[in-house]
C-alpha positions as CSV (number, residue, x, y, z in Angstrom):
1,M,-51.9,134.7,-96.4
2,P,-48.5,135.1,-94.9
3,T,-47.7,138.4,-93.1
4,H,-45.0,140.5,-94.6
5,F,-42.5,142.0,-92.2
6,R,-43.7,145.5,-93.1
7,D,-47.4,144.9,-92.6
8,P,-48.9,147.1,-89.9
9,V,-50.9,144.2,-88.5
10,L,-50.3,140.5,-87.8
11,T,-52.9,138.1,-89.1
12,C,-53.6,134.7,-87.7
13,E,-53.3,132.1,-90.4
14,T,-56.1,129.9,-89.0
15,C,-58.9,132.3,-88.0
16,H,-57.7,135.6,-89.6
17,T,-57.8,137.5,-86.2
18,T,-55.6,140.6,-86.5
19,V,-53.5,142.5,-84.0
20,E,-51.4,145.7,-84.5
21,R,-47.7,145.2,-84.9
22,P,-45.7,146.8,-82.0
23,L,-44.0,150.0,-83.2
24,G,-42.4,153.1,-81.9
25,Q,-41.5,153.7,-78.3
26,N,-43.3,150.6,-77.0
27,Y,-41.6,148.3,-79.5
28,R,-39.8,146.0,-77.1
29,S,-42.5,145.8,-74.5
30,G,-45.1,145.5,-77.2
31,W,-43.4,142.4,-78.6
32,E,-43.0,140.9,-75.1
33,E,-46.7,141.4,-74.4
34,L,-47.7,140.0,-77.8
35,L,-45.6,136.9,-77.5
36,G,-46.4,136.5,-73.8
37,S,-50.1,136.5,-74.6
38,G,-49.7,133.4,-76.8
39,W,-49.1,134.7,-80.3
40,T,-46.6,132.4,-82.2
41,S,-44.9,132.6,-85.5
42,R,-42.9,130.5,-87.9
43,D,-41.1,131.1,-91.2
44,N,-43.2,130.8,-94.3
45,P,-42.1,127.4,-95.8
46,E,-43.3,128.4,-99.3
47,E,-41.2,131.5,-99.5
48,T,-38.1,131.6,-101.7
49,L,-35.5,133.2,-99.5
50,L,-33.7,136.3,-100.9
51,R,-30.3,136.8,-99.3
52,F,-31.2,134.2,-96.7
53,A,-33.6,136.4,-94.8
54,P,-37.3,135.5,-94.7
55,K,-39.7,138.3,-95.7
56,T,-42.9,136.7,-94.5
57,C,-44.0,134.7,-91.5
58,L,-47.0,132.7,-90.5
59,W,-48.7,134.0,-87.3
60,F,-51.1,132.1,-85.0
61,C,-53.2,133.7,-82.3
62,P,-53.5,132.2,-78.8
63,N,-57.1,131.1,-79.5
64,C,-56.2,128.7,-82.3
65,S,-55.1,125.4,-80.9
66,A,-54.7,123.8,-84.3
67,Q,-51.5,125.3,-85.7
68,P,-50.5,123.5,-89.0
69,G,-47.2,121.9,-89.5
């Protein structure tokens, strides 16, 4: 299930592991830590874009070596 940009947690598409989305005062450092730990994302290819901005992404945790497509 793709993660909507307003969801409070990010969910791995492969194993369904979740992690809290960085918010508030630690927003920038939270994203740097999350991405630095190996979490990756890509746009949802099945989404019909509204005003050319994607609303959902596919997230993958660092433990999942098999990232589709």
